[in-house]
C-alpha positions as CSV (number, residue, x, y, z in Angstrom):
1,X,8.4,28.8,23.9
2,X,10.9,27.4,21.7
3,X,13.7,29.1,21.4
4,X,15.0,28.2,18.3
5,X,15.1,29.9,14.4
6,X,12.3,29.5,12.6
7,X,13.4,26.2,9.3
8,X,12.8,28.7,6.0
9,X,10.4,26.9,3.9
10,X,10.2,27.2,0.4
11,X,7.0,27.5,-2.1
12,X,6.6,23.9,-3.5
13,X,4.4,23.6,-6.7
14,X,4.8,20.1,-7.3
15,X,7.1,17.6,-4.6
16,X,10.3,17.9,-3.2
17,X,11.8,15.1,-0.8
18,X,15.9,14.1,0.7
19,X,17.1,11.1,2.6
20,X,19.1,12.1,5.4
21,X,20.2,9.9,8.2
22,X,21.2,13.2,10.9
23,X,22.6,12.7,14.8
24,X,21.8,14.8,17.8
25,X,21.7,18.1,16.6
26,X,19.0,17.4,13.9
27,X,15.7,20.1,14.3
28,X,13.3,22.0,12.6
29,X,11.5,24.5,13.9
30,X,7.9,26.2,11.3
31,X,5.5,27.7,14.1
32,X,3.5,28.4,11.2
33,X,3.6,25.0,9.3
34,X,4.4,25.5,5.3
35,X,1.6,26.0,2.9
36,X,1.8,21.7,1.0
37,X,2.2,18.7,3.2
38,X,5.3,17.2,5.1
39,X,5.6,13.6,5.4
40,X,8.4,12.0,7.1
41,X,9.0,8.3,7.4
42,X,11.5,6.9,9.5
43,X,13.7,4.0,8.7
44,X,15.8,4.2,11.4
45,X,16.5,5.3,15.3
46,X,14.1,7.2,16.4
47,X,12.4,11.3,16.0
48,X,10.9,13.7,18.4
49,X,7.7,14.8,17.2
50,X,5.8,17.7,18.5
51,X,6.9,20.0,21.4
52,X,7.2,19.2,25.3
53,X,5.9,17.1,27.1
54,X,3.8,15.9,24.9
55,X,6.3,14.9,22.2
56,X,5.5,11.8,19.9
57,X,8.4,9.1,19.7
58,X,8.5,8.0,15.9
59,X,9.5,4.7,15.5
60,X,11.2,2.2,13.0
61,X,8.4,1.8,10.0
62,X,6.2,4.6,10.7
63,X,5.0,7.6,8.7
64,X,4.4,10.8,9.7
65,X,2.4,13.7,8.0
66,X,1.6,16.8,8.8
67,X,-0.7,19.4,7.3
68,X,-1.0,22.6,5.9
69,X,-0.4,25.2,8.4
70,X,0.5,22.3,11.0
71,X,3.1,23.0,13.7
72,X,6.0,21.6,12.2
73,X,8.6,20.6,15.1
74,X,10.9,17.9,14.9
75,X,14.2,16.4,15.7
76,X,15.8,13.4,16.2
77,X,15.0,12.4,19.3
78,X,18.5,13.2,21.7
79,X,17.9,9.5,23.4
80,X,19.2,7.4,20.3
81,X,21.0,10.3,18.7
82,X,20.7,9.0,15.3
83,X,17.2,9.6,13.0
84,X,17.3,7.8,9.6
85,X,14.5,9.5,7.5
86,X,12.9,9.9,4.2
87,X,11.1,12.6,3.3
88,X,9.1,14.5,1.1
89,X,7.1,17.9,0.7
90,X,4.1,18.0,-1.5
91,X,1.0,18.9,-3.1
92,X,-1.8,16.7,-2.7
93,X,-3.8,16.6,-6.4
94,X,-8.0,16.7,-5.4
95,X,-8.1,13.0,-5.8
96,X,-5.2,12.0,-3.1
97,X,-7.2,13.8,-0.3
98,X,-9.1,10.8,0.9
99,X,-6.2,8.5,1.0
100,X,-4.7,11.3,3.9
101,X,-7.1,10.1,6.2
102,X,-4.5,8.8,8.4
103,X,-5.0,7.9,12.6
104,X,-4.8,11.3,13.7
105,X,-1.2,12.2,16.2
106,X,-2.6,15.8,17.5
107,X,-3.9,18.6,15.3
108,X,-3.0,18.4,11.9
109,X,-0.9,15.8,11.9
110,X,-1.0,12.2,11.3
111,X,0.7,8.9,11.8
112,X,0.9,5.5,10.3
113,X,2.7,1.9,11.0
114,X,3.0,0.7,7.8
115,X,1.8,-2.9,7.5
116,X,4.2,-5.2,6.2
117,X,2.6,-5.8,3.3
118,X,3.0,-2.3,1.9
119,X,5.6,-1.4,3.4
120,X,8.8,-2.2,0.9
121,X,6.9,-0.7,-2.2
122,X,5.7,2.4,0.0
123,X,9.3,3.3,0.9
124,X,10.8,1.9,-2.7
125,X,8.1,4.8,-4.2
126,X,8.3,7.5,-1.9
127,X,12.5,6.9,-2.4
128,X,11.7,7.5,-6.1
129,X,9.7,10.2,-5.7
130,X,12.5,12.0,-4.0
131,X,15.2,10.7,-6.4
132,X,12.8,12.6,-9.1
133,X,12.2,15.2,-7.2
134,X,15.5,16.9,-7.4
135,X,15.9,15.7,-10.5
136,X,16.3,18.6,-13.8
137,X,15.4,16.0,-16.6
138,X,12.8,15.7,-19.1
139,X,9.7,14.7,-16.9
140,X,11.2,13.9,-13.8
141,X,9.2,16.4,-12.1
142,X,5.3,14.4,-13.8
143,X,7.4,11.2,-12.3
144,X,8.1,12.1,-9.1
145,X,4.9,13.0,-8.5
146,X,3.7,9.9,-10.6
147,X,5.9,7.9,-7.9
148,X,3.8,9.8,-5.2
149,X,0.8,9.0,-6.3
150,X,2.1,5.0,-5.5
151,X,3.6,5.5,-2.4
152,X,0.2,7.2,-1.2
153,X,-1.6,4.3,-2.3
154,X,0.3,1.9,-0.3
155,X,-0.3,4.4,2.5
156,X,-3.7,4.3,2.2
157,X,-3.5,0.2,1.7
158,X,-2.4,-0.5,4.1
159,X,-4.1,1.9,7.0
160,X,-7.4,0.9,5.7
161,X,-5.6,-2.7,6.8
162,X,-4.9,-0.7,10.7
163,X,-8.6,0.0,11.0
164,X,-10.2,-3.2,9.7
165,X,-7.8,-5.2,12.4
166,X,-6.8,-6.9,9.3
167,X,-4.7,-9.9,10.1
168,X,-1.2,-8.8,7.8
169,X,-0.5,-12.5,7.0
170,X,-3.6,-12.7,5.2
171,X,-2.9,-9.9,3.0
172,X,0.0,-11.8,2.2
173,X,-1.7,-15.1,2.1
174,X,-4.2,-13.6,-0.6
175,X,-1.1,-11.7,-2.5
176,X,1.0,-15.4,-3.0
177,X,-2.0,-17.8,-3.6
178,X,-2.5,-15.5,-6.6
179,X,0.9,-14.9,-7.6
180,X,2.6,-17.9,-10.0
181,X,6.5,-18.4,-9.8
182,X,8.7,-19.5,-12.4
183,X,5.3,-20.3,-13.8
184,X,4.1,-22.7,-10.7
185,X,1.1,-21.9,-8.7
186,X,1.9,-22.1,-5.3
187,X,0.7,-24.6,-3.2
188,X,-1.1,-24.1,0.3
189,X,1.6,-25.8,2.4
190,X,3.9,-23.0,0.8
191,X,1.7,-19.7,1.2
192,X,1.8,-21.3,5.3
193,X,5.3,-21.1,5.6
194,X,6.2,-17.9,3.6
195,X,3.1,-16.7,6.4
196,X,5.1,-18.1,9.6
197,X,1.8,-20.8,9.8
198,X,1.6,-24.1,9.6
199,X,-1.1,-25.8,7.4
200,X,-3.9,-26.3,9.2
201,X,-3.1,-22.5,11.9
202,X,-3.2,-20.6,8.4
203,X,-6.2,-22.7,7.2
204,X,-8.2,-22.2,9.9
205,X,-7.4,-17.7,10.4
206,X,-7.8,-17.4,6.6
207,X,-11.5,-18.6,6.8
208,X,-12.2,-17.1,10.4
209,X,-10.8,-13.8,8.8
210,X,-12.1,-13.8,5.3
211,X,-15.4,-16.5,5.6
212,X,-14.4,-18.8,2.5
213,X,-11.1,-21.4,3.1
214,X,-8.1,-20.5,0.8
215,X,-7.6,-22.7,-1.6
216,X,-11.7,-21.6,-2.8
217,X,-10.8,-17.8,-2.3
218,X,-7.5,-18.5,-5.1
219,X,-10.2,-20.4,-6.9
220,X,-13.2,-17.6,-6.9
221,X,-10.5,-15.0,-7.8
222,X,-8.4,-17.3,-10.6
223,X,-11.8,-17.9,-12.0
224,X,-12.7,-14.0,-11.7
225,X,-9.7,-13.1,-14.3
226,X,-10.5,-16.0,-16.4
227,X,-14.1,-14.5,-17.1
228,X,-11.9,-10.6,-17.9
229,X,-10.0,-12.5,-20.3
230,X,-12.7,-14.1,-21.7
231,X,-13.9,-10.7,-22.6
232,X,-10.6,-8.4,-23.4
233,X,-8.8,-11.3,-25.3
234,X,-9.3,-13.4,-27.8
235,X,-7.5,-16.4,-25.8
236,X,-8.9,-19.9,-26.3
237,X,-11.1,-21.4,-24.0
238,X,-7.6,-23.9,-23.4
239,X,-5.2,-21.2,-23.2
240,X,-7.4,-19.3,-20.2
241,X,-7.8,-22.2,-18.3
242,X,-3.5,-22.7,-18.1
243,X,-2.6,-19.1,-18.3
244,X,-5.8,-18.8,-15.2
245,X,-4.0,-22.3,-13.4
246,X,-6.0,-24.5,-14.8
247,X,-4.4,-27.6,-15.9
248,X,-8.0,-29.2,-17.3
249,X,-10.7,-26.8,-19.6
250,X,-13.1,-29.9,-18.6
251,X,-12.5,-28.9,-15.0
252,X,-12.3,-25.0,-15.5
253,X,-15.0,-24.7,-17.5
254,X,-16.6,-27.0,-14.9
255,X,-15.6,-24.4,-12.3
256,X,-16.5,-21.5,-14.3
257,X,-20.7,-22.7,-14.6
258,X,-21.2,-22.9,-11.1
259,X,-19.8,-19.7,-10.3
260,X,-21.4,-17.9,-13.2
261,X,-24.1,-19.8,-14.1
262,X,-23.2,-20.0,-17.5
263,X,-19.8,-21.5,-19.5
264,X,-17.4,-19.6,-20.6
265,X,-18.0,-19.4,-24.3
266,X,-22.1,-18.0,-23.9
267,X,-20.1,-15.8,-21.3
268,X,-17.9,-14.8,-23.9
269,X,-21.1,-14.6,-26.4
270,X,-22.6,-12.1,-23.8
271,X,-19.8,-10.1,-23.0
272,X,-21.7,-6.9,-24.5
273,X,-25.0,-7.6,-21.6
274,X,-24.6,-7.3,-18.2
275,X,-23.6,-10.4,-16.8
276,X,-25.1,-11.6,-13.9
277,X,-22.2,-11.6,-10.4
278,X,-22.9,-13.7,-8.2
279,X,-21.5,-11.4,-5.4
280,X,-22.5,-8.8,-6.5
281,X,-26.9,-10.1,-6.9
282,X,-29.9,-10.1,-4.7
C-alpha cells in the first residue's frame, strides 16, 4: 500500500510536456495511470520507476513509456538525490502505434536506451515538442505534435537498431559516407576516425555488418540518389554526377550502367515505365 497522495492529472487532447531538475522529494503516484501516454527521458541523475521491491532505476539517455492506464509511480532515485528529466503526456495518433513497440519493462511500461546516432535529434525534438505544447501561439499545438512525431520516429529507429543488434558505429558511418561537408565528400579514413576505428578495422566491421565494403555502399547509394534526380529534375548528366560525388561524368555513366543495366540518358527516357532494380529483381 502506497501512503502517498495521488498525483492529479488533467485531460490531454494532444500533448503537453516540460523539463525538470528535481531533488530527493520529487515523486508521482497514479495507481490508475492516465488516459494518455507518458514519456519520461532521463538526461542526468536517476529516477526510480515502479513499486518496491521491483523498482527500476532509469539511467541517463534512457526513456520510459507509460501506456494508457498503466500504473504510474516514479520518483527521484534516493541514492543520487537528483533527477534531470524531460517528460511529455500525449495522445498517440493511430499511425504512431507501431513506433511505440519498445522493449517491455513491466505491464504497460516500456523502456528504451537511445542509440548514439539518434539521441541528439531525439532529445532536440522532444524538447521542442514540450516548448511548443506550453505556448498558445498560432499553430503551436500542430508544431508540438510535429516535433513529437519526429521524436518518436528517432525512437523507433533506435529500437530497431537495438533489436537487430546493429553496430551504432556502422550506422553513424553510413550517414557520414553520404554527407558531404563544405562541398567535400568524406574519405574512408575520416569516416573511420569519426567512428573511433582504425581504417582496417572499420573496413572489416562494415563489410561484416552490411555484407558490402564501405566504398561500394557509398557509391551504390549515391547512384540511387542520381537515379532519383534523373527522374525528378532537369539537371544535366554532368550536374547530377557532380551533385552525387562523381568528378567524371564518364565514370558516373559507367558505374550507373553497371547498377541499372542502362545508361543515365535511357533511364531518364524510361522514367515513366517500370525500371528493373537489381536490388529487388529475382
